[in-house]
N, C-alpha and C positions, 0 to 999 in steps of 0.2 A: 203835581208838586208835593213834595213830602212835607209834613208838618215840621215846624222847628223843634229842635230839641229842648225840652223843657228843663231848665236848671234852677234849683234853689240854692242861693247863696245865704248861708245862715251861721250867726254867731251864737254862742252859748252863754250870752250875758244880755241882760235887758238893755235898752236904749240907754247909754250913758255918754255924756258928751266927753268927758276927759277920760277915755278908755278907748280900747280897740274894738269899738262898736261897728256896725256895718258901713257907716258912712266913712270910715277909714279904708274901705275897700271900692270906693267909687270908680277908680280908674278901671279896675278889673270888671266891675259890672259895666261899665258904658263900653268898654272894648268888646266883652262878649256879645253885647247887644247890637254892635255895630258889624259883627262879621257876616259878610256874604259868600254865597257860593258863586261859581263862574257865570250863572244865569241872573245873578243879582238878586237872589232869594236870601232873606236872613236865615242863618243856620240855627241861632239859638233864641229862645225866648227867656228871659232872665227874671227871676224874682229874688229880691234882696231884702232880707229882715233880720231883725234881732231877736232874741229869745222873749217870748211872752209867756204868761203864767194863767191857767185857768183856775177855777176854784179849788181844784185839787193840786195845784202847783205844777200841773203838767204843760208842756208847750202844746197848744191846740193842733199845730200843723205837725211837729215831729211825732208826737204820740199817736197820730193817725196817718203816718206818711205812706203806709203800705196800701192805703185806700185812695191815696192822691193820684193825680194824672202827672206828676213830675217824673222825668227821666232820670235826673240825677240830683244828688246832694253834694255840696261843696261845704263841708262843715268846719267853720273856723272856731277851735276850742281855745277861748280866750278866758276861760273861768279858772278859778283856783280849786276846782275838784267837785264843785257842786253845780255843773252846768246841765246835766241831763238827769232826769227821774228815771225810774224803772221802767214806767210807761213809755217815756220817749225812746228809751233803749229798744223797747219791744215793737215801737213804731218804725223805728229806722231797720230793725231787722226784718220786720215783715217786708218793708220796701226792698230791701237787699236780696231776700229771698224770692221775690218776684222778678228779679232781674234789674233792678235800679242801680244805676253806677253811683260810687261813693268815694269821694275825696275826702279824706280826714287829716287835719294838720293843727299842730300845737306850737309850744315853744319851750323854753327852758326849764329845767328843774321839775317841778310838778304843775307848771302851768298848762291847763288843758287836760288834767289827768281823768277827767270824767269820761274821756272816750277810751280809756285803756281796756274796758271790757266790752267794746262796741264790736259787734259781728264783723268777723273778717279781719278788717284792717285795724281794730283796735289794739290787737296783741303785737302789732309791729312797732307800736309806740312805747318807748322804754322811758319811765320816769325815776325820780330819785327814790320816792317812798312808795311807788305803786309800779308794779310790773317793771323792776329794774333791769338793766341791760344785762343778759346772760353772761357777757364777757366781764368778768370782775374787773379786769384791768382798765376798763373804761369809766368805771365809777369813780372818777376823780375831776377835779376842776381844771378846765382848758382855759377859759377866759379869765385871765388874771387882773382885768382892768376895772370890772364893775364888781366891787367887793361883796354887795349885798345879794348876789345871784350865785347860786351853786350849781354843781353838776347835775345833769348834763348840760353844758354850756359852750359848745364849739364856736370858736371865733373865726368866722369866714371873712370878717371885714367890717367896715363901717355901714351904718345905715345910710343908703344913699349912693352907696358904690356897688359895684359888681364883684361878683367872684368868678373865677373861670373854673368850669366843672370838668370832671372826667367821666364820660360816658362808659359804662361797663360793656364788654363785649359778651355778646354781640349786641351792637346798638339797638335799643328798643326803639319801636317806631314813635314813642311819646318824643324822643330826641331828635328826630329827623327835621331838617331845615333845608330845603332845596335852594333857598336863596343865600344860605351862607357859603364861604369859600370851600369848606370841606364836606357840606352837605349835612352838618350836624349842628345841634345847638351847643355853644360853647360857654354862655354866660347866664348866670342866675343873679338876681339880686342878693347882696351881702346882708349879713347880720352879725352883731358883736356876740351873741350867745344863743346858737340854734340848739334845739333839742336833738334827741337821739331816736332813729328809727332803725329797723332790720328785719330781716325774715325771722318769724318766731320759730323756736325749736319745734321740729316735726312737721312744719308747713312745707309742702312740696309744689304749692301753686302760686307762689311769689318769688320775685327775685329783685334784688337791688339794681337799680338802673343808672343812678348817678352818683358820684363821689365829689365830696369837697375836700378842702384841705385847710386846716388851721393856719392862721396867720400868726399865731403865737407859738404853737408847739410843733407845727409841721406835720401833725398826725393827720391822716385821713379819716373821714367819717361819711356816713351814709346821708345823702340828701333826699332821695325818693325810692320808694319800694312800690312796684306794680304787682298786681294780683290779677290772675284770670283762672277762674274755677272751672272745671269741666260742666258741660250741659248734658242734659238727657237726650234721647233720640228726637224729641220734638223741640229741642233748642231751649227748654226750660231749665233754670237754676239760677244760683247768685249771680248778681251783676259784677261787672269788673270793679276794682279798687285801686287807689293809689294812697299811700301813707307818706306825707311830706314832713320834712324835719321841722320846719317853722313856717307860721303863717305869714311871716315877714316877706317870703318869696311873693306874695300877692298883695302886700300893703300899698296904699298911695305913698306913704312916707319913703318906702324902699325903692319905688320907681322914680320918685321925684322928691327929694327931701324939702324942698320949697314949700311943699304943701304943709307941712308941719306935723306934729305928733302930739300925744298926751303929755302933760306936764311933768309926769314922773320920769320921762326918759332923759337921762343925764348925759348919754355919750355924745360927743360931737359928731355931726353927720359929715358925709362925703358927698360927692357930686360926680362920680364916674359913670353912673347910670345916664347922666346927661350929656357927657363929654364923649362917650364911647357909644356912637348911634347904633352899633350893632346889638349892643346890650339890651336895650329896650325891645328891639325887634326879636331878639331871641326868647325873652320871657313871654311876649306876647304870641309867638308861634307856640311855645309850649303850652300856654293856656288854651289856644286854639285846638291843639293836638290833644290835649286832656279831654276837653268838651267833646269831641268827635269820639275819641277812643273808648270813653266811658258808655257811650251809647252803642258801642259796638260797630262804629263806623271807621272807615279808614282814613287817618288823618291826611 
């Protein structure tokens, strides 16, 4: 029997009750921990934690991640730009260079911008004041309802609602769902103001795999970018990566708005993630696929 894939779910802020701390991702954690293979063996071993700081202000896990036995890091950048130190970056880079899989996600404007210099997937995240979108026409406000949030802020729908996604051809294996009518994932959780991701200029090992559509402007925008770097003759090299436009694709509140949210969230929620049964199954299938794919397994 193979050992379970060891996944670290990690935020870039300390434990804070009224914020997007790791407890806001409990449905994701519990689902991943429940997934079994056909023989009844658990596929994933999940550790979920918030950022902590040692005497030098480094996170003791992230700054030494290259020496850990984790197979994957799912990093939820919920900070305002100060969520990672240089030593944290170095630890994550060492982890990635020894083959560790990395999912990095953020949100609108500059929220989570501590990841924009992160190895591999960091350059795929476009912020307002850091690593802005190379397409200058996209440096504009999309969500017109939440006035205190600026670009990038693509309005894919209400928290608690689903959005219909468009897989880019050829359909990536991360978006396969044999249980759906068309064999592909059609739904992601929606969010009123998603961030921006894309293939960085000059990068040949990544591609956009899923597109969303703004419910305000009708403009299409990227939801996820997948990276697969070449290996050497012995199979060594950088791990696979995924850049996601918003961490709200994985939040409790976006899977089930009844669970609640931090007090600073002002937008009224929706409920179609509950009323459309396929929507929750799609995002769970996507999560399972990501967990396997980042570990070089076939979803």
